[in-house]
N, C-alpha and C positions, 0 to 999 in steps of 0.2 A: 421220827423213830428213836427209840430207846437202845442206844448203844452200851456193847462191853468195852471192856478195858482196851481190848485188841484192835476193836473198830468194827467188831460184827455186829449185826443186828440182833439185840435182844429180843426186842417186841416193836410192833408198829401199831399204829391207828389212823385210820384214812379220815381223812375231813373234807367231805364233799356234799352235794346236792343232796345225798339221800344216805350220809354215813356219817357218824361221828357227833350227832347232835348238832350238826349244823341248821341255823333256823333259817337261814336265806335262802332265796330261790336265784336258783341258776338255769341260764338260758344256753340253748346251743350256742357253742363259740362264742361263750363270754371269756373264756381263758382263764378261768378262776385259778390261782395260783401262778400267774405269770411273773410275779416277785412277791417274795415275805421279807419280813423283818422283825428281828426279837424286839419287843418294846419296853422290858422289864416287869415291873409289876404298876401297871396303869393304873389299875382300879383299886389297889391296897389291899387286893385278899389274900396276900401272902403268896401267889402263885403266877408265873409268867404270862403274859400277855403278846398277841404278835400281830402285826398287820400282814394282810394278803390282798396282791392287786387281783383286778379283774380286768385286764385292758381293753376287753372287747364288749364290755356291758353296756346294754343298750337305752339304761334307762335316760327316757327324753328325747334320743337319737341313736342313729348307729354306730355304736363302737366308740361311744364317748368315754366310757372307764368307769372305774371305781374302783375303791379300796374297802375291805372290811378290816375291820378291828376285831380280833377275837379274843375273849378271855378262855384262859385252858383251865380245866380240873389236873388233879396229878396224875391220871389215866390219860389223857392226852386228847380227852372228848371236851367239847365245846358248853362250856359253861354259860355265855351270853353272847351273841354277835351285832355288832352295830356297823350298819352299811355307810359310806360316804360315796354321794354319787351327785348328780345334777339334779336329784329330786330327795335326797335324805341327807340324815347326820348333820343338818344345820350349815351345810355348803352353800353358802351364796352364790358365789358366781358361776353364770352360766358356761358350761361345758360345749364345744361345737363337736360337730359330728366326725368322726376317725380322730378324733385328739388323742386317744390312749392312755387317759390320765391312769396310773397305777401298772405302767410298763415297769417303773423301779419304784424302789422305797429305802428310805434309809432313815433311823434314828438319829436325831441330832442332840437328844438331851434337854435341859431347860435354856432354850437360848436366851430368854429377854428375862429371866429370873422371878419370873412371877408363878413359879410353883406347878406350873404345866410341861407337860412335855410336848414338844416339838417334834414333827416328822417332815421329811421332804419326801414328795411324792413328783415322781417323771411324766411328763405328758410330751413326749417325742414328736409327738406330728400336731404339735398347738400352732395357731394361726395367732401372730401380735399383728406384724405387718407384713407379713408373706405366708405362705403355704410351707407347712412342715419345717418350719424354725425350731419348734420346740420351746419348752418351756419347764422350771420347776417351782411347785408349789410348796409353801412352806405351811404347813398346818399346825397351830396351837389345839391339842385336844386336851377336852373335858375327862374325868375320870370314867365316864361311863361310855367313852369314845366317840362321841359327836363333837363339832368342831366349835371350838371357841373362837379362834380368829384365823384368818388366812391371809396369805400375800405372796404373789406373783413373781418369779424372778424370770423375765422374757425380752425382747427387743424393746418393749416400751419404757423397762424398767430405766429412770433416770440414772438409778446409782451404779448399773451396770453399763461402764463405757465400754464393754465388749459386745461389737457389730455382729448381727446374725443375720444368715440368710437363709432364702428357701432351700429346704431340703438338706440343713443342718443337722437334725433331729438332736437337737441339744436336749440333754435330761433323758436319753435313752439309758443310760446306767447312772447311779446318784451312790455317794457315799458322803459321809461325815466325819471329821476328825481336827484337832485344833492344830493346824499345820505351823501357825505361826505363833504358837505359845502364848498367846494372849488371854487366856483363859475363856475364850469365845470361841465354839465349833464353825469351824469351816466346811463348805459343801466341795465335793469333788465330784465335777458332771462330765459325764462321756459324752460326746459329739461324733461321733460315728459315721454321720451322713457324709461329711466332706465336702459340702457345696461350699462352705467358705474356704476350702482347701488350706493346707492338708485336714485331715482327721484330726480329732486332736480330744487332751483331755483338760477341762480347765477347772482350777483350783480358785473358788472365790473367796476370798478373804472379808469374812462377815464383822458385821455390826451386832449388837444387842438388838438393836431394833430391828432385825430382819432385812436391813440394808447394804449393799453392797459397799466395802470400802477399797476393794482393788481386785486383783486376779492376777494369774500368772497362765499363761499357756504352756501345755507339753504336746508337742507334736514332732513330726519330722524334722522341722527346721528352727522349734522354739524351745525354750526351758529347758535346756539339755545339750543338745537335740536327743532325740531317741532313734537309734539306728534298727533300720530292719521295717519299718513302716513305709508301707505304697500306698498309691490311691487304689480304694477298693478295698482294703485289708480290714474295715470295721475297726479301727482302733478306737478303744473307749467303748467296745459293745459291752463290757463289764467291769464293774470296779470293786475291788477290796480291801481294807484297811487291815495291815497286819501288825501295828503298832511299832514298837522300835526293834526291826529284827535283827538288826546289826549292832545294836547296842549303842548307838552314837548320840544318841539323844534325840534323833530326828524320825519323823513319821515315814514309814516306809508302806508302799500299796501296792496292790498289783492288780494290772490292766490287762483285759482279755481282747485279744485280736482275733476274732473265731473265721475269717477268712483271709487268714496269712496262706500264701502260696507258696512259700519255701517249700521245696520236694514237690509237691502235687497241690492240685486245686482244691483251695477251702482246707486247709490240713490245719489251720489253725495257729496260734501261738498265745503265750502269757509271757507279759513283763512284769518283773519284780523290780519297781524303781524306789530309789532313796530320795525323798524330796531334801533338797539344800535347806540350810540353814538362811533366814529372812535376813535380808542385805538391809540391816536397821542401824542407823548413825545416829548417836544420840547428841545434840548440842548441848555442851555444857558450859559455855563462854559467851558473853556479849563481844568479845572482840573480833578481830578481821582477819586475822591470819590464816595463809592458804594449808592445805592439807601439806606432809611433808612428803609421802610416797603416795599417791593415787593409786588405786588398784590393789594396796596390801592387804584389803580388809578390813583397815582400822581407821576411824576417822581419827586424826591425831597432827597436831600442827608441831609438834617437836616439844612444845610450852607447857606450859603448866597451867589450870584454872585458878579461880579463887582459893579453890580448897585444895590445891596441890595436886589434884589430879590432872592427868594427860588431859591438854585442850582439844576441846572439837566444837570449832564454831561454824557458824551456817556456811561460810564459805567452803571450808573444808568438807564440812559434810555433803555438800551440792558434788564437788571435784570428786570424793571418794565414790557417791553415787553413780555418777557418770562413769567412773572407770571400773566397775562393777557389773559384769551384764544379768539382768533380771529385774526383777521387780525389787525395787528400794524403797525402804521409808526413813524419814528422817523426823524424830522425837525431840521432844527439848525437857530440859532436866537441869535448870540454871540456878545456882545456888544464890539465898537471898546476900551473900558477902561479895557478889559479880559487883565492879564498879558500874557497869549498865543497870543495876537496880535502882528504880527511880524512890523506892519506897513502896509504890503501888503495884508497877510492873517493870517487865525486862526490855531495853531499849536497844537494838542492834543498829550501831551506824555503819556501814559500809563507806570505805573510802574512794571505794572506784565501783563498776558495775559489777554486779555479782556474775558467777559463770551461768551459761544459760543450761537447763536442765536438758539433758540428752539421751535420758533413757527413762522408762515408766517408772514414776515416782512418788510418793506420798509426800508431803511435806506437811506433818500435823503439827499444829500450834496450840492445838487442844489439848495436848499431852504435859504442857507446863503447869505444875503445881498453883492452884489458884484459879484455873481458867474455868469457867461456867458456862456451858453452851444453853444459849437462847431457846426458852420452851413455849414462847409466844408464838401463834400462827400467826401468819399475815390478815390483814396488814397491821395488825397491833404494834407497840412500840416493842423494841428487843430489850431483852431483860438479861442478857449475858454479861461476862465479864472476860475481855480479851487480856492477854499475860503478856502476850512478845509483840513488840513493835519493832517493824524493820525502817529506820528513818534514813531516807536517801539524801538529806540536805548535804551530805558530805562526799556522795557519789559522783558528782560532777556534773555539769549542766546538760550534757546528753545521754544520761543514764537512763535506763528505765530500771523498772523494781525487780519482780520475778519474770524472768524469760523462760519460757517453756518451747523446748524443739523436739521433745518426743510426743508419743501417745500416750494416754491413759494416764495422765499426771492427776495428780489432785494435790491442790492447794488449800488448807483449811485451817483456820483460827488464827490467823493472823491480823495485824495491823500494819499496812502498807502505807507510808506518804511519805511527802516531801521530796520526790524525785524529780529531776527536770523533765523527763518524757512521762512514759505512761507509768500505771503502778504496776499491771499483771498486763504482759505481752504474749501472746502465742503466734507461732509464726506459721506459715500456709502449710506446711508438713507436720504440723502437731496436730494430732485428730484427738476426738474426746476427752479435750480438757476438761477438768470440773474445778471450779472456784466458788467454794463454800464457807459460810461462817467467818467471814473476815471482814474488815474495816478497810474503807481504801478510800484516802482523801481526806480523812477524819483524824481527829485526836484518838488516842486512847480510850477514852471514854465516850468517843462519839458524840460530843457535845460542842465542837469547832472545827472549823476546816483547817486543815494542812494539805495544801493543794499540791498534787501531782500536776508538772507542766503541762502536759498533753491529755489523757484520759485516765481515767481509772482503771479499764480493764480494755484493751485493744486485742480485740479477735481476728485472727487471719485464718486458723485452721479449723477443718469442719468438724461439726458435731460436738461444739462445747457448749458447757453448761455452767451458766452463771447463777447459783443460787440452786434453787429446787424447792420441792413440795414439803419435805419435811422443816419442821421449826428450826431445827440447829443449822439448816444449810443456807440459811437467809443471811445474803451480804448487807452492808451499808454502805452505800457509795455516794460520796458528795465530796464539792470543794475542788472537785478537779476541772481544768481551764476549760478544756475544748468539750468533753463528753463525758459521762458516768459509765456508759459503756459503749464502745464505738466497733461495730461488727462491719468489717471490711468486704469486699466482694468476693475472695476465697472463702470466707468462713460460714459455707452453709450448713443449713440443719443445727444453726446454734438456737439454744433456751436460755431463755433471759426469766428468771421465775422466782417470785415471794420476795424480791430486794426492797430495799428502801433506797429511794435515788433522789438524791436531792434534799433530804430531811437529815435530820440529828437522830439519836438511837431512839428518842421518844416520838419521833413520827412529824414532829415539827419543821416546816420546811423553810429551813433557815441555814441550810451549809449548801447552796448552788453549784451545781457543776452549769459548764456554758449550757449543752443540752442535755437531757436525761439519757434517752438513748439515741443513739444515731446507726442507721442499717443501710450500708452503702453498695448496695446492689447484690446483698448476699441474698439467695434464695431460700426458702423453707425456714427463715428464722420465726421462732415462737415467742413475744413478748406476753406473760400469762401473769397475772395475779401480784404483780408489784406497784409499790405507794412510788408514785414519780411526780413529785411536787417540788415546789419553790426553785426549780431549774432557771436560768437566766433566758435563755432560749427556748426553743418548744419543748414538751415534754417528751415525745417521741416524734424522732424525723427519718421516715423511710426514703428512700428513692426508689424511683420509677424504673429504674435501667433494667429490672428484670419482669419475667414475668409475674404475674399475680401469687405471691407466695407467701407474703409478711403476715403472718395471725398475730394481732393484737386484741386480748380479750381478758375480760375481768380484773383490768389495771384501776387503781384509783390514781388518775391523774386532777391535778388540779394547781392553782397558784403558781403556773409557770409562767416566763415572761412572753413566751411566743403563746402559738396554739397546743393545744393537749396534742394532736395527732398534725403533725404538718407533713404531708408527703411531698418531698423534695426541697422543703426548707423556705420555699417561696411564696409564702402565706395560702389563703384561702385557695383552693382548688377548685375552680366552676366544674360542676357537673358537664360531661358530654353524652350525646345520643348517637350511637346507641352504645355508649360505653366502653370503647373500641381500646380506650389506652391502658395503662398499667395501674389505675386508681379506681377501685371500686367508687362510684357513685354513692354520694352521702344522703341519708335520708333527709326528707323534708317532715319537720313535726308538724302537723296542721293541727292538733287537737288534744286536749288531755282532762281528763276530768273525773273527779271522785268515784270510784265504783262501786263503793261499799267495800266492806268486810276487808277491810286495810289493803284495797288493789285500787291502782287508778287504771282507767282505760285510756290508752294512746291511740290516736290515729294519724298514720303518716302517711307521704306519698314517697313511693320507690321507684324509680328510671333506671331499670335493670336489666341485663340479658336474663333470657330463659334459664330457671335453674332455682332452687332451693337458696335459702339465704335465713341465717340467724340474726335477729335483731336483739344488741344488747341495750338496755337502757340503765343509767346513771342518773341518781341524785345529787344536787350540787349544794349542801347546805350553805355554804357562803355566797349563793346567788349566781348569777349567770356572768359568764366570763366577758369581759368589757368588750371583746370582739363581737360579741353576739351569737359565736359559734362556742360551741359548749367545750368543756373539759368533761371530766368525769369521774367527781370524787367518789363516789360511793356506787359501786354494782349492786343493783337493787333485783334483777332479772332478768330474762331473753323472753323470747318468743319467735316462732318460727313462721315463718312466710314462702310462698312460691310465687316465683314471677312467670309471667307468661311471656315477658320479654316485648310486649307492645309497646310501650312508651311508659309514663307515668301512670302507676296504679297506685290504690287506695288500700290500706291494711288495717287492723285493729290487733292491737296485742294489749293484753293485760299481766301487767306487772305490779308488785308490792308497792305500795304509796298511798299519799293522802293529798287532799287537796291542799294545794300552798306548794310542795313540793317542785323542786327547780329541776326540772329532767332534762337529759340529752340523750340522744342514740346514735350508734354506728352500725352498719351493715358488717357481716361477715359471711363470705362465702362458706354454706355448708357442705361437705365432701361427704356425707354421709359415715356411717359406725362410728360418731361421737366426732369426727376431726374436721375442726373449721379450717378454712383460707384465708385469704387475703381481706383485708379489713378497709372500710373507708375512714376519712375524716370524721369528725364530731359532726354531729346535726347541729342546727342552731338549737338553743335553748326555749324551754316552754316551762312557765309555772303553772302547774296542774290546777284547775279552777271546776265551777261547778257546771251542770248539764243543764240546760235551761230550753225548756221545749215549748214554741210557739204552737198556740191551740187556738187563736182567732185572727182574724184580719180586723179586728178592730183596731181605734188607734190611743186606747187609753194607758197611761203610764204607771208604774210601778206603784203600788200601795206603800211599801217600805222598803224603800232600796237599802241592799247591803244587808238583809235578814235571811239573805241564801236561799230564798222564794221569788221565783217568777209569779207574781199574782197582783192583778190588779183590785182586787177587793171583790171582783164581779163574778159572774158565771160566764162561760161561753156556750155556744147552740146545744151542747151535750149536756149542760148543767153542771162542769166540773169547774175547779176554780181557774179562771181565766187569765192566758198569758199570752200578752200581744208583743210584736216585735220591738214596739215603744217601749214596753215593761222588761222587756228581755235586756236590751241594751242600757236601760237604767239601772239592773240589778248587776248586771257586768260591769259597770264604770265604778258600781260603789264597792264592789267584793275585790278580793285579793287573787290573784292568779288570771290565767288563761281559759278564759269561760267560752264554751260551746253552745251557740245557739242552733236548735235543730226544727224543724216543724213537722208539726202533725196535726194538721187542722183538718177538722172532721168535713165531712161532705155537706154537712148540714148548715155549715156556717154561711151566713147571707152574702160573704164575699164570694162564694164560689160560683161560676158561671162556667158550665159545660167544662169541668176539671181543673178551670183556672183559678188559682183564689188572689183577688186583688187586694191589696192593703193600701189604701189611698190615704194619705196623712194630710191631703188637703194644703192650707195655707200654714202649717205648723211642722217645719221640718223636724227630721227624729234628731235626738240628742247627739253631740258630734262624740265620736269612739275615743275613750282618752286611753284603755289599753290593750292588749293583744287580745283578740277575740277570734273566735271562727263563728261565721255564719254560713251557714250549710243547708242551701235549699233543695239540696237532691234529696235530702230527706225525707221530703213531702211525698207521701203516697202519689202516684202516679208520673212521676220523675221517669224519663227513659232517657232522652239524650238532650231535650231542649226543656229550658225552666218551664215551671207548674205555679210559680208565685211571681206575681207581678209587684211592684213596690212603686207608685205614684204620687206625684204631690206636685202643687203649684208654685212653692218659693224654695230657696235656697239649693243645696245639693241632694241628690238622693241618700249617699252615704259619705259621711265626712269623717278621717282617721286623722285625728291630731298626731303630733311628733311623738307622742310618748304609746302610740299602739301599735307598734313594731310586731312583726311576726305572726300578724291577721290575716286573715282567710275570708275572701267574699266569694261564694259558689253559687252558683246554678240560679241567681236572680234575674228578672225582667226589669229594668228600671228604667223610667223616663216621666216625661211632662214638667222636670223642674226647669226652674230658672237658672240656676247655676248648672254645676257639673253633674255627671250622673253617679260616678265615685271621685272622689280627691283624697289623697294621701298629701299628709303636709311632708317636710323634710324633718328626718328621725323615724318617720314610719316603717322604718327599714324593714328588709328581708320578709315580706308579705306577699303573699299570693293573689290575684284577681283571675278566676277561670270559671269557663263554662256560663258565664252570665250572656244577656243579650241588652245591650244599652242603648236608649234612644229607639227601640223596635218593641212590640208587645212580644207576648209570651212565645208566640209560633214565628216570629222574626219576618213575617210578612207585610206588617204594618208599621208605619211609623210611628213612632211615641214620641215626639220632638224634645229633644232638651236643648235649652238657649246657651248654655254654657259647652263643655268641652266634655266628650264621654267618658273617658277615662282620663284624671291628672296626677301625674306623680313627681313630687317632689322628694322622693325618699330614695335610698340606695338600695341595690340586690334586691329588686322588685321582680315577679316573676308575673305577666302580665300576658296572661294565656300560655298554654303549655301543651307539649305533645298530646292529641288526645282531648284535650281540654280549652281549646280556644275560645276566646268570647267574639261574638257579634256585635260589633259597633257600627250603629246606623246613625239616625238623623239627630246632628247634633252640629254644632260651629267646628269643633274639629274633635278627630276621632280618640284618636291617642296621644297625649301630650307627654313626655317628658323632658322636664324643664329644671335647671337651678342648678346651682353649682354642687349642692349635695345628693343631687339624683346621679350618682355615676353607677355602673357596672350593672345597670337594669338591662334585663333580657324582654324582648316584645316577640312572642312566638305565637305559630299557630292560629292567630286569629283571621278573621274576615271582617273588614272595615268597607262601609259603603254602602252594605246589603246585607242580607239574611240567608237563613241555610236555602231560600229556594232561588236565590237570584233576582229575587224582586226589584225593579226598577225603583227609580223615585226615592231611595233610601240614604242616598251619599251624603257627604258632610258639605257644611257650606264652604270652608275653608280647607285645610289640609288634612288628608286621612291620619298621617301619622306626622308628628313633630319632635323632632329631637332639637333642644335649643338651650340657650342661656346655661351653656356649661355640664349638661348631663354629659360627661364623657365616657367612653367606653360602652355606651349603650351598644347593645347588640339587636338588629331588626331582623328577624330570621333566623337561619343556621344552615350546617353543610347538609342535611336530609331533607327528602322533601315531607318529613314528617313536622320540620321546624317552619315549613312555609306557611307565611302570611299572604292574606289576599287582599289587595288594597284599590278599591275601583271607585267610580262615579264622585271623586271629591270635586269640589268647587274650585281648588286650585290646585298645587302641586299633592301627588300621590305621598309622597315622602319627603320633607325638608330637615334639613340637618344647618342648624343656623348659629352663628354665636361664636366669636373669638376664642372662647374656654370649650368648644364642645367639640372635643378632639377624640381620635381614635375609634370614631362610631365606627360599627360594621353594618351595612345593611348587604345580607345575603339570601339568595334562595328564593326570593320572595317572586311570585305574580303580581304584577302593578299594573291596572289596568286591563287585566285579564281572569275571567270568573271561574269557579272551583272545576267547571267540566272541561277547562281547557282550551274551550274552542268560541265562546264568548267573549267576543271584547265590551269592556265597561270602562271606557276610557277616563283619566283624571283630566279636569280642564286647563292644568295650566302641565308643568313640567312632570314626568314621571318621579324623578328624584331631583332633587335641588338641595345644592352643597352653596351656601351663602355665607358672607359675612364672616369671612376670616374662620371659617372651621377648617382646622387642619388635620391630616392624617386620617381621611375618611377612606374605606374600603367599600366600593361596591361591586360584589361580586356575584358571578350566578345568576343573577335576576333576569325575569323575563317581563320586558315595559314595552308597553304597546297602545297605542290609539292614544297618546298624550296628547293633548289638545294644543299645546309649545312643544318644547324641547323632550327628547327622551329624557335624557340628562342635563342638567344645568350646571356649570361649576363657577361662581361668582364672587366677587371681592377678592380680599388677599389670601384667598384659601390654599393651602399650602400640601403638597403630598397626598394628593388624593388619586387613588389607586382605580382604576375602572376596566375589572378582567371578567371575562369569562360570562358576560352578559349578553340577551339577544335581545335585540332593540329595533323595534318596528314589525318583531318576528316572533315566533315562538320556538323554542327549541328543536321542534320537529318540523317546523318552516311549513306549518299548516294553516295559521292563523298569520296574516300579513297586513294587519291595518295601517303602520307605518308610523310616523311621529309627523304631528301636524306642524314643526319646523324642523331643526335641526335633530340628527341623530343624537349628536353629544357637541355640547357648547363649553369652550374653555375659554372665560371670562378675558379681559384685558388684564388685571393685575393676579390672576392665578398663577403660582410656580410649581415645579415639579411634577405636575400632573403626568400620570401614564396610564394612557389607552391602549390596553391590550398590553402583551408580553414576549417574551422568547418561550416561556415555559408552555408545555402540553396545555391545552384548554386554557391559556390567557387573553387570546384574543376573542375580542368582542365581534359577534354579527348584527350587521349595523344596516337596516332594510325599510327603503321605503319611506325616508326623511323627505319633507317639504309637502305635507300631505294638503296644507292650508296656505303654505308658503313659498311659490316659484321659484325662490332663490336661496331656500335651506338647501345645507350641505349635509353630507353624512358624520362628519367631524370638521367643526369651525372652531378654529382657535384662533382668537383676538389678541393673545398676550405675545409681547415680543419673543424672537429669538432666544433672549438673554435668560429668559423665565425658565428653560428647559424643561418644557412641555414635550412630551416623548409618545407616537403613536406608532403602534408595533403589532403584525401580525393579524389586523384584522381583516373580515369580509364586510366590503362595504358596496351596495349596490341598489338600483334602482333609486336613487336621490335626484331630487328635483334639481339640485345644484350639482356640486363637486364631491368625489368621495372626501377629499381633504381639501380645506379651503383655508389658507392661511388669511384673514382677516375677512371681507364681506365683498371683496371686490371681484371675484370669480377667480380664472386661473391668472397666476401671478407671472407675468415675464421675467427670465431668468437676468441677471444683474451681473456683471462683473466689476470688481472681484467678490461678489456675493456679500455686499456691506449691508443688504436691507434687511427687513425683520424675517424674511422669510427664506429658509434655506433653499438654493438653486434645486430646482426637479433634475434628474436625469433626463439626457437625451438618448432615445433608442434610434442607432444607426442601422443596424441590421438583424435579422432574426434568419436563422437558417436551422431549418428541421429537416435532422438525419438520423436515421439506425434508432428512433425513440426516443431519441433525446434532442434538445433544443439549443443552441448557440445562438447567444444575444451578445451585440457589441450594442454597447452605450459610451456617452460623453457624461461626464461630470464637471461643471464647471465651478468648481467650488475653492474655499480658502484650504491653505495647508492643512492635513490632518488626517486623521484615519476616521472611516467612515462604513457604516455598516448597511448594505444594501439589500431589499427584502423584492419578491418579483411575485407579480401577481397575475391571474388569470381571468378573462372575461369571456362570456360567450359572443358578445359583439360590443364593437368601439362604443365609448360615451360618445352622445353628440357634439359635445364639444371638443373631442379630439384627446 
């Protein structure tokens, strides 16, 4: 409209889909004109330009919205137009349906000083973390109206501490003005939806980099407050900037409330608001005097600073800011004449604890002249210069540095060190606190430790941000005694991002905290893109006291004294199945090899519940962590996997890297929409090697070991360069890194007979394996569930892994015929996996291919012998699986079948024991808590399982079928005891096993074995009481020198069922105890029946006659005097002739009396 001076219309020009020269295509209900904003002369043609919203434009989806940049002629017609939408105008981010981008528009001016105009565009129905929260886009425009850069302010914006809720409609209206008079335009955003109650207008104080440095809410309860605003009035439905209407030097705005009900429904109202002056206090002294009159609007101690001006100290500034309601700012302008000036920086030394911050406040050390913000993105060194130090060495031993007890406080650009307690503390009621660009626990230059006595940052309030994704926000946190950052249980939704934690400003790990980051049960913490290095303890130490919700992603974690990620701070957390604890199971890296094109292919095993996961990969230039479990120095990439939740599964990911890289992995839950969930500990490390493919069953060695090629110099049956298993091992031993041996032997190979490829090494054993290696015969064509590659020989071991071959995997081979062991792992070959093999059997597992030695012998630690869905079948051998030696700790024997093959064929048992844990192999676990962990151990020539030796302590035998085949119906007994605990092995736990058809005792505990628990077992029968072959001798035998044995217990399911004892010994008992009374062997809550002898027999002499005063080695049994049944209950009178003391009496029923009475 062209107006006359009296406000009437002189002329008009319509701009629409068919008028005014407009070239855009408008569709039905686009709502072109939903917002308009003058832009000035955007294109430099001397004529004004305008932005026009079309809130319901349907480009790429329903009602996503658009903005048209329209250049006008002098007559109001369109010279050219440029559309900005989901598909046009250089606007890259994807809009969602019904986002209503273009509902509001405001020109901002040149916010970042690059010569381009910025505009704000409201999208009130934008989804960030919930529907209809809203958002405001800042678009930087080129002269032709296209988008040069964009940024959104929404609920995901780290610098916006304002929480938005579903239905708030943030961005329904928008305007711009420099409210705080810092030469940078600020945004005034309407939020009339009122889901956050009440409806509001938010003044966002902006930085020139499009981030938000603070905000002020104006509503019926805040920022004034404003009277006459009721729920549903839509306060903030429109906003205009009036300039300085009253001549006060302050910004005035007009706010529409178009559904105001004063007088009548939806009659509407408009508020003219004069915005108050900023609550800014300028610190001009390093002194420590208090404010003379807090709340008078002046930071003034009553004294003078070094320049003779009224002195404002940090203490006084905090007091004044606390006393004045509303957003406050503390800036710094301390003169060089101040006595606290060191010649380089200014040091403030409080003489007591500073007052807590109790109102919204920005403490901005970056305003002190000489400050230089860091410009390096992580993980690079910090290149900024700090100017304000707060030195707490004089504040008292119990003093914290900056204490925050208010929402939305920002602490920026300081050095905080030397306090007796923590550097920065937020209380449980301080929400959304930001700590950015600050050095905590270090010197001003960031090169030495100046410790705070507790933690650098201690968070108790929710929504805190320590650091950020902007370079200027990165903190340096080092030298603190307890932790760099401590997140307490009330500090939900904390974000720790982009910081250097434990290093100097250059990133060298020399300024250690106790722990890098400690999270004590706080849910939904995110630890992202930090360098966490050189700390005394763990890098990151979360607790598992809350449901899985701690995200640890893309950090550089290295050279810490403890684990890189240590859940619960107790060292390596063993994986559990079905992963029901609060720690995500870590992956096992089976193989890694150069895939070409600057990539590494990683094969991993993951044991996870059903769902989607992200696998993050890290390179470790400094080599493997001494624990063997990786840290993660350089984040190199990630891959996505989907678990079926059926047990260990094999996955392959490809990440950037090369042969020789030392890699480690973590698993993160993938929550969708780019959101990651809780994180595992690090995997073991692996050094990427070569992929060596065996293509021949011949037995020739490698022609030139170490040349990177598996090549005997001959040709295989297809005329290709020949690679044998021997040659592959030669090459792997001679090369750097963890090499992977796969199999692709052609059908034409002479070693192929009916789809089984046999490698016969004769009298020349294969070379010892001297480095980590993967031998994976499941890669041979024809493999399904049983091996198709047989390894046979006449001398030595089938495969022998030395102490330098840790982290190896042997999978899907059939090994037999050797005079030594099938597979042997020496001490040091730790964290290896032996899975899916047939040992002492042919490939089908139906015929013996006997070994003279052990099936599998392990002297290494933390080895997985079998796994859920990947157990070994171990048959004809001297002993089936042997875990032995003081170095053989923390091993797991899971899901194996020992003594027969997949069909249960007879005659395949071991000569001696099925499984032996001995000679100090502490903390071995045989079996596990689920049916999937179950070992089946049958047909052994002696005991099914034996635990033997003075230091073979804390062994767990759980959930196994011992003497019972896979069908749960066929007894295949072991010739001696089912389980034997011998020769002083202590603290053994025999839990929930089925032990049947033992030739001798079901369980025997002999020697000076102490603290053995026998609980929840079925001995002589199965859990369904279907198979009841009993035991040859006693159900349980407790030897004469065994102490503190507990057979059964008072807890649910702890009692044993012991049936049919004495099948070959007419004097055998259910439980026989040979030890004296003083040995404190306890028998509780067991069901014992059908024994040849007694249910419980102290010694071997049958019923023991009571003695008075009970001084023999058997506790006197009670004598039943009367039993009276009445009204559904039974009254039992009995007599106990025992020494004085307290006794526990248990009552049992039986269908018929025992013949002994």
